Structure formats: structure tokens, C-alpha cells
C-alpha positions as CSV (number, residue, x, y, z in Angstrom):
1,M,16.1,33.6,29.8
2,G,14.6,31.0,32.2
3,P,15.9,27.5,32.7
4,W,12.9,26.0,31.1
5,R,13.5,27.9,27.8
6,C,17.1,26.6,27.6
7,L,15.8,23.1,28.0
8,L,13.5,23.6,25.0
9,L,16.4,25.0,22.8
10,L,18.8,22.0,23.4
11,P,16.9,19.6,21.2
12,L,16.7,22.1,18.4
13,L,20.5,22.7,18.6
14,A,21.2,19.0,18.5
15,L,19.0,18.6,15.4
16,A,20.9,21.4,13.6
17,L,24.3,19.9,14.5
18,R,23.3,16.5,13.1
19,A,22.0,18.1,9.9
20,Q,25.3,19.9,9.4
21,Q,27.3,16.8,10.1
22,Q,25.3,14.9,7.6
23,Q,25.9,17.5,4.9
24,F,29.7,17.5,5.7
25,M,29.9,13.7,5.3
26,E,28.1,13.8,2.0
27,Y,30.5,16.6,0.8
28,V,33.5,14.5,1.8
29,E,32.1,11.4,0.1
30,R,31.6,13.4,-3.1
31,R,35.1,14.7,-3.1
32,L,36.5,11.2,-2.4
33,T,34.5,9.8,-5.3
34,L,35.8,12.5,-7.6
35,L,39.4,11.8,-6.5
36,E,38.9,8.1,-7.1
37,E,37.7,8.9,-10.6
38,R,40.7,11.0,-11.4
39,I,43.1,8.4,-10.0
40,S,41.4,5.8,-12.2
41,Q,41.7,8.1,-15.2
42,W,45.4,8.8,-14.5
43,H,46.0,5.1,-14.2
44,D,44.3,4.5,-17.6
45,Q,46.4,7.2,-19.2
46,S,49.6,6.0,-17.6
47,S,48.9,2.5,-18.9
48,R,48.3,3.8,-22.4
49,Y,51.4,5.9,-22.3
50,S,53.5,2.9,-21.1
51,T,52.1,0.9,-24.0
52,E,52.9,3.6,-26.5
53,L,56.4,4.0,-25.1
54,R,57.0,0.3,-25.3
55,D,55.8,0.3,-28.9
56,F,58.1,3.3,-29.8
57,K,61.0,1.6,-28.1
58,N,60.4,-1.5,-30.2
59,Q,60.2,0.6,-33.3
60,V,63.5,2.4,-32.5
61,L,65.2,-0.9,-31.8
62,G,64.0,-2.1,-35.2
63,M,65.3,1.0,-36.9
64,L,68.7,0.7,-35.1
65,E,69.0,-2.9,-36.2
66,A,68.2,-1.9,-39.8
67,A,70.8,1.0,-39.6
68,E,73.4,-1.4,-38.2
69,K,72.8,-3.8,-41.1
70,E,73.1,-0.9,-43.6
71,R,76.3,0.3,-41.9
72,E,77.7,-3.2,-42.1
73,A,76.7,-3.4,-45.8
74,M,78.3,0.0,-46.5
75,R,81.5,-0.9,-44.7
76,A,81.7,-4.1,-46.8
77,E,81.1,-2.0,-49.9
78,V,83.8,0.5,-48.9
79,E,86.3,-2.3,-48.2
80,S,85.5,-3.9,-51.5
81,T,86.0,-0.5,-53.2
82,A,89.3,0.0,-51.4
83,V,90.5,-3.4,-52.7
84,R,89.5,-2.5,-56.2
85,V,91.2,0.9,-56.0
86,D,94.3,-0.8,-54.7
87,R,94.2,-3.2,-57.6
88,L,93.7,-0.4,-60.0
89,E,96.7,1.5,-58.6
90,R,98.8,-1.5,-59.0
91,E,97.7,-1.9,-62.6
92,V,98.4,1.8,-63.3
93,D,101.9,1.4,-61.7
94,Y,102.5,-1.6,-63.9
95,L,101.4,0.3,-67.0
96,E,103.6,3.2,-66.1
97,T,106.6,0.8,-65.8
98,Q,105.8,-0.5,-69.3
99,N,105.6,3.0,-70.9
100,P,108.5,5.5,-71.0
101,A,108.2,8.8,-69.1
102,P,106.9,11.9,-70.9
103,P,109.7,13.2,-73.0
104,C,109.6,16.8,-71.6
105,V,109.4,16.0,-67.9
106,E,113.1,15.1,-67.7
107,V,115.2,16.8,-70.3
108,D,118.6,15.3,-71.1
109,E,121.8,17.3,-70.8
110,T,122.3,17.5,-74.6
111,L,118.9,19.0,-75.2
112,M,119.3,21.5,-72.4
113,E,122.7,22.7,-73.6
114,K,121.2,23.2,-77.1
115,Q,118.3,25.2,-75.6
116,V,120.7,27.4,-73.7
117,A,122.9,28.0,-76.8
118,T,119.9,28.9,-78.9
119,A,118.5,31.3,-76.3
120,K,121.9,33.0,-75.9
121,Q,122.1,33.5,-79.7
122,R,118.7,35.2,-79.7
123,K,119.5,37.4,-76.7
124,N,118.7,41.1,-77.2
125,E,117.6,40.7,-80.8
126,K,115.0,43.1,-82.2
127,Y,111.5,42.1,-81.2
128,T,108.7,41.9,-83.7
129,K,105.4,42.8,-82.1
130,L,102.5,40.3,-82.4
131,T,99.7,42.8,-81.7
132,D,99.0,46.5,-82.2
133,C,98.9,47.1,-78.4
134,S,100.4,50.5,-77.7
135,D,99.0,51.2,-74.2
136,T,101.0,51.8,-71.0
137,I,100.1,52.4,-67.4
138,A,99.4,56.0,-66.5
139,S,98.4,55.5,-62.8
140,V,96.6,53.3,-60.3
141,R,92.9,54.3,-60.7
142,A,91.5,52.4,-57.7
143,M,92.4,49.8,-55.1
144,K,90.1,47.2,-53.5
145,I,91.1,45.0,-50.6
146,L,89.0,41.8,-50.8
147,K,90.0,39.7,-47.8
148,R,92.8,38.1,-45.9
149,F,93.4,34.4,-46.8
150,G,96.2,32.0,-46.2
151,S,99.8,32.7,-45.4
152,T,101.8,35.9,-45.8
153,S,103.0,34.9,-49.3
154,G,101.0,33.4,-52.1
155,L,99.3,34.0,-55.5
156,W,95.7,34.5,-56.6
157,T,94.5,35.2,-60.1
158,K,92.0,34.6,-62.9
159,D,92.7,33.0,-66.3
160,A,94.7,35.7,-68.1
161,A,93.6,34.6,-71.5
162,G,90.1,33.0,-71.0
163,N,86.7,34.3,-70.1
164,S,86.3,32.1,-67.0
165,E,85.3,33.8,-63.7
166,K,87.1,31.2,-61.6
167,I,89.5,32.3,-59.0
168,Y,92.8,30.3,-58.6
169,V,94.7,30.4,-55.4
170,L,98.2,29.0,-54.7
171,D,98.8,29.6,-51.0
172,G,102.4,29.6,-49.9
173,T,105.8,29.5,-51.6
174,A,106.2,25.7,-51.6
175,N,103.0,23.5,-51.8
176,D,101.2,21.1,-54.2
177,T,97.5,21.9,-53.7
178,M,95.7,24.6,-55.6
179,Y,92.3,26.1,-54.6
180,V,89.7,26.9,-57.3
181,F,86.7,29.1,-56.4
182,P,83.8,29.2,-58.9
183,R,83.4,32.9,-58.8
184,M,84.7,36.0,-57.0
185,R,81.7,36.0,-54.7
186,E,82.5,32.6,-53.2
187,F,86.1,33.6,-52.7
188,T,85.2,36.9,-51.0
189,L,82.3,35.8,-48.8
190,F,83.7,32.7,-47.2
191,S,86.8,32.6,-45.0
192,A,87.2,28.9,-45.3
193,T,87.9,26.8,-48.4
194,R,84.8,24.7,-48.2
195,K,83.5,26.4,-51.4
196,A,86.7,25.7,-53.3
197,A,87.7,22.7,-55.3
198,R,91.2,21.3,-54.6
199,I,93.6,20.3,-57.4
200,K,96.6,18.3,-56.3
201,L,99.5,19.0,-58.6
202,P,102.0,16.2,-59.7
203,Y,105.0,18.2,-58.4
204,P,105.2,20.9,-55.7
205,W,105.7,24.5,-56.8
206,V,108.4,26.9,-55.7
207,G,108.0,30.7,-55.3
208,T,104.9,32.7,-56.4
209,G,105.7,33.3,-60.1
210,H,103.0,31.1,-61.5
211,L,100.3,31.9,-64.0
212,V,96.9,30.5,-65.3
213,Y,96.7,31.0,-69.0
214,D,94.1,29.6,-71.5
215,G,93.0,26.8,-69.3
216,H,96.5,25.8,-68.2
217,L,98.6,26.4,-65.1
218,Y,102.2,27.3,-65.8
219,Y,104.1,26.8,-62.6
220,I,107.7,26.6,-61.5
221,R,109.3,23.4,-60.1
222,Q,112.8,23.2,-58.7
223,Q,114.8,20.1,-59.5
224,G,118.2,20.4,-57.9
225,P,120.0,23.5,-59.2
226,S,117.7,23.9,-62.2
227,F,114.1,25.0,-62.6
228,Q,111.3,23.6,-64.8
229,V,108.3,25.3,-66.2
230,I,105.4,22.8,-65.9
231,K,102.4,23.2,-68.2
232,F,99.4,21.6,-66.4
233,N,96.0,21.2,-68.0
234,L,93.3,22.3,-65.4
235,A,90.5,20.5,-67.2
236,N,91.8,16.9,-67.3
237,K,94.5,17.5,-64.5
238,T,97.4,16.2,-66.5
239,V,100.9,17.5,-67.3
240,V,100.8,18.6,-70.9
241,D,104.5,19.6,-71.2
242,S,107.5,20.7,-69.2
243,S,110.8,22.3,-70.0
244,V,114.0,23.1,-68.1
245,F,114.4,26.8,-68.2
246,P,117.5,27.6,-70.3
247,A,119.3,29.9,-67.9
248,E,122.4,29.0,-66.0
249,E,123.1,29.7,-62.3
250,Q,119.7,31.3,-61.6
251,I,119.3,33.5,-58.5
252,P,116.1,35.0,-57.0
253,V,114.7,37.5,-59.5
254,F,113.4,40.1,-56.9
255,G,115.6,41.3,-54.1
256,L,112.6,41.5,-51.7
257,S,111.1,38.1,-52.7
258,P,113.9,35.6,-52.3
259,F,111.6,32.6,-52.9
260,T,110.8,33.5,-56.5
261,Y,113.3,32.5,-59.2
262,I,111.1,32.7,-62.3
263,E,108.0,35.0,-62.7
264,V,105.7,33.8,-65.5
265,A,103.7,36.8,-66.8
266,A,101.0,37.4,-69.4
267,D,100.1,40.4,-71.5
268,E,98.5,41.2,-74.8
269,E,101.5,39.7,-76.6
270,G,101.4,36.3,-74.8
271,L,103.6,34.7,-72.2
272,W,106.8,36.1,-70.7
273,A,109.4,34.8,-68.2
274,I,111.1,37.2,-65.8
275,Y,114.3,35.8,-64.2
276,A,117.9,36.6,-63.1
277,T,121.3,34.9,-63.2
278,K,124.7,35.2,-61.6
279,E,126.1,36.4,-64.9
280,D,124.4,39.7,-64.4
281,E,123.3,39.4,-60.9
282,K,122.4,43.1,-60.4
283,N,119.8,43.4,-63.1
284,I,116.6,41.5,-64.1
285,C,116.3,39.5,-67.4
286,L,113.2,39.0,-69.6
287,A,112.3,36.2,-72.0
288,K,109.5,35.7,-74.5
289,L,107.9,32.3,-73.8
290,D,106.0,30.1,-76.4
291,P,102.9,28.9,-74.5
292,S,102.5,25.8,-76.7
293,S,106.1,24.4,-76.6
294,L,107.5,26.3,-73.7
295,D,110.5,27.2,-75.9
296,I,112.3,30.5,-75.2
297,E,111.7,32.7,-78.3
298,Q,113.9,35.6,-77.3
299,M,115.8,37.0,-74.3
300,W,116.8,40.4,-73.1
301,D,119.0,42.0,-70.5
302,T,117.1,44.8,-68.9
303,P,118.5,47.9,-67.0
304,C,116.1,47.2,-64.1
305,P,117.9,46.4,-60.9
306,R,117.0,43.5,-58.6
307,E,117.8,45.4,-55.4
308,N,114.6,46.4,-53.6
309,A,112.4,44.9,-56.4
310,E,109.3,43.1,-55.0
311,G,107.5,42.1,-58.2
312,A,107.0,42.7,-61.9
313,F,104.5,42.3,-64.7
314,V,104.4,43.0,-68.4
315,V,102.0,45.3,-70.2
316,C,101.9,45.6,-74.0
317,G,105.4,44.2,-74.3
318,A,106.9,46.5,-71.6
319,L,108.3,45.1,-68.4
320,H,107.2,47.1,-65.3
321,V,109.3,46.4,-62.2
322,V,107.7,47.3,-58.8
323,Y,110.1,48.5,-56.0
324,N,109.7,48.9,-52.3
325,T,112.1,49.0,-49.3
326,R,113.0,46.4,-46.7
327,L,111.0,48.5,-44.2
328,P,107.7,48.4,-46.2
329,S,106.5,51.7,-47.6
330,R,104.7,52.7,-50.8
331,S,105.4,50.4,-53.7
332,R,106.1,52.1,-57.1
333,V,106.9,51.2,-60.7
334,Q,110.3,52.7,-61.0
335,C,111.8,50.9,-64.0
336,V,110.1,50.2,-67.4
337,F,111.7,48.3,-70.2
338,D,109.9,48.1,-73.5
339,V,111.2,45.3,-75.8
340,S,109.9,47.1,-78.9
341,G,111.7,50.3,-78.1
342,T,108.5,52.3,-78.5
343,L,108.5,53.6,-74.9
344,A,111.7,55.2,-73.6
345,P,112.3,54.6,-69.9
346,E,112.5,58.3,-69.1
347,D,109.0,58.8,-70.8
348,A,107.3,56.2,-68.6
349,S,105.0,57.3,-65.8
350,L,106.1,56.9,-62.2
351,V,103.3,54.7,-60.9
352,Y,102.7,54.6,-57.2
353,F,100.6,51.9,-55.4
354,P,98.7,53.0,-52.3
355,K,100.4,52.2,-48.9
356,R,99.1,48.9,-47.6
357,Y,100.4,46.3,-45.1
358,G,103.8,45.0,-46.1
359,S,105.4,43.9,-49.4
360,H,103.8,42.3,-52.4
361,S,104.7,38.6,-52.8
362,S,103.0,38.4,-56.2
363,M,101.4,40.8,-58.7
364,K,99.5,39.3,-61.7
365,Y,98.4,41.6,-64.5
366,S,95.2,40.7,-66.3
367,P,95.3,42.0,-69.9
368,R,91.6,41.3,-70.3
369,E,90.5,43.3,-67.3
370,R,93.4,45.8,-67.2
371,Q,94.0,45.2,-63.5
372,V,96.5,43.6,-61.2
373,Y,95.8,40.8,-58.7
374,A,98.2,41.3,-55.8
375,W,99.0,39.3,-52.6
376,D,100.2,41.6,-49.8
377,D,101.1,40.1,-46.4
378,G,98.2,37.6,-46.7
379,Y,95.7,40.3,-48.1
380,Q,94.2,39.8,-51.5
381,I,94.1,43.2,-53.4
382,I,92.9,44.3,-56.8
383,Y,94.5,47.3,-58.4
384,R,92.6,48.9,-61.3
385,M,94.9,50.6,-63.8
386,E,94.5,53.8,-65.7
387,M,95.9,53.3,-69.2
388,K,97.2,55.7,-71.8
389,K,98.8,55.5,-75.3
390,K,102.6,55.4,-75.2
391,M,102.9,58.4,-77.4
392,E,100.7,60.4,-75.0
393,V,102.8,59.8,-71.9
């Protein structure tokens, strides 16, 4: 290409460069304008959000002030209630000082001696049956382990005489608070006691020989060397009656359960008390208990030994004593004493309970359900019993 042609192309190149530069500047201006619009929009939104946040903060402060005022009002109301409760407690204490104590809570020595003498006179008399119950245990039909609850020793049961589905739990061998679950489902499904009502008893119990019968808790209280049977109404939570048990120099009734001195039991015939004394320290004694007055109607010396006994219950007027060993093995009913004389000891079935965890601390027979509620090393177990007529055994 000649020099003259290069000179002609230079102006054309300069024009093209200027056109491209103009387009680039216009593009940059457009982008800057768009960026300024977005910054302005962000600034407007930020201002709006700041305004809303300030309004929300003012609203929350107002709610906190209102809550603080309500808290102060509630605190004042609680303090006022506490003052009124304290005044009510003082008035109740005053009324109690103006009224004598219930006659059966503290029994005088003369009455106790009279009860002991009457009970001894009726000892080993012939028993007149109240019902036509003639069943006895043939075997353990089934065992169901429900759960593990509480300490190693305790008691759980239903009302032995009523139709209530409530579950009553007395955890431990010395306490004063009973748990009440509305049904078996709540007791089984929940490990905690949040589904249970708590009933604080007027006196602490001792042992695990207590019983719920016809809406009342019959439990044992130790007072010095003597023991009281307390009848406690579960509906209105009051002591209905109490009586010093008319037995002298009592000792633990079961050799493997040294914490239980009296076992209150129920069967088709009513209430019974299982106990032991130093007078015949090798064997277990049985007494028929009046559920209304807590009087001892009749007493028997049984041939059932205390040694290696871990529990007992009564079925159709026959005492069934459950034995084990100090190194826990299979529990078994090895001694049966029928107060009516219908069932001879040698004719009774030798009933074995399936091997479990340790030793039973309580065994409560339910005459309505024909099963035993047992507490074994903290495990709650139900034994369903197979029954037969006494003459068929």
C-alpha cells in the first residue's frame, strides 16, 4: 500500500475511534444512573425499615411495661394471699387448741389393755365365714412386668373393694406422700410422676403392709414400741379412725422384709392383719380386722414360719405365705393356713412365681381381679392367678 493511501485511512480510523468512545461513555453514564437509582431505592427501604424497627421497639417497650405492671400486681396478690393463708392457719391452730384430739388417734393405756385382753380371749376360736367363697390358688397363670418406678421397696395397688381404676403408689418403707395415677395407662407410660396426684398423709408410714380398701387407705404408723392402724379417707383427705394394734412386743412379720411389722390384706371375706410377736417369734399370726371400727374380731396362731418369708396375702379366708431365700431365687407359696379348716395344708397347691429380679417387698391380692400386685426390687409386676375350688385341689 502506498503512502498516500495510508494518509487517506487515518481520518477514517480517527472517526471510528471517536464513535466508539462516545458509545462507551453513554454506556457508563447509563450504568451510573441505574446504580444511583438502586442506591436511592435502598436508602428509601432502609429508612422505612428503621421506622418500622423503631415502632416495633416502642411497641415491645409498651408490652414490657404492661407485663411489669401485671407482675407487680400478681406479686401483691400473692403476698396478700400468703397473709390470708397465714391468718387462716393461725385460726385453724387456735380451733384445734379449743377442741380435743380425735378419740382414736391416741388410745389410752386402759383401752389398749382391754383390747389386748379381748383379742387374746378370741384367739384361735372357730371362724364363721361371711361369704360362700371356696376358691384357692392353683397356679400363676401369667406374669406381666409393667415398669420400674421408685426405690427398691414399696407398694402399688388398686382399691381392693371398689371399681376405681386408680393406681395408688407408696414408694419406700418410710414416707408420707402417696402418688395417685388416674389409670393404669398413665402409670405405665410415664416414667415421672407428673401425671400423678400427690396426697400428703398426716403421719408417715412404716413398712409396705398398707392397703386401699373401699375408698380408704389403711396404713401402719409406728409410735414408739407400738403400731397404729390409720384409716384415711382418700376423698376428703382426713383421718377417719385409728387404733393401736392389740399385740404386744411385735417383731417384723417376714424374715426377708425386716421393715414390715403389720401386713393389712383384703380378700372376699374383708380385711385381715398379718403380724408376728416375740411370744411366738418363729411363726406368723393372723387376725380378722373390722374395716369400720378397726377392732380385732378374731386372732389365730398359724404354723407358717417367719424364716425366709418375704410376703403374704389372703384368698377366701386362707393365708398364703410366700417364701424365698436370702440369695434371691424363685418365690413360692409354701405354707397355706385356712381359718375355716376347709383346706388342709397338705392339700394346697405348691404355687411358684416366675424368677424375677430380687425379693418381693409387697404383694397385694385383688379379690375383684383375682391377681396380685407385686413390687420386686423397684419393678412393678402383675401376677394373674389360676383359681380352683378347694375340694378339687
